[in-house]
Steps between C-alpha positions, in 0.01 A plus 500: 500500500411298812169363362678385185763328713231325704313380192819369342588318823159333504547410133838335565362312799207372295746377239650280770830671576617478863438804717868568572597503133198706400565765764870528423460503122220756504686714751806516278292549186306791646818645647641519147173649376507754783857598415411542133197713586706712738299408809813418699876500447720200427690569824225316688592179317853518641362434848347168390803279583527653847130439563527137388804440719320658793211257464730200460706604802195515731530208743136514603380421148733200487250300707237506224668259253610275786144484634356408160777242449419346839131481405588332172719243675227425757241455226713280275616276783146445627579639843247781460211254479633305796524818705139590416377152597 
């Protein structure tokens, strides 16, 4: 099932969908397919909210959006070019 998942991910990315939405949608879609085929139990889906909260709660990963926001502000204000000069 993994090669089919990879091909469908490439297909969605070539259609122009963002990576985050493609990964999450295909993950949930293939989770449902896996449950229907009996490859794993639905109990694994109950852990999904705890996993999401664990990622959101991580303070180290909080720096990533702030860093990209800072880069955007520096670019839009023109300070990035001034710093390079």
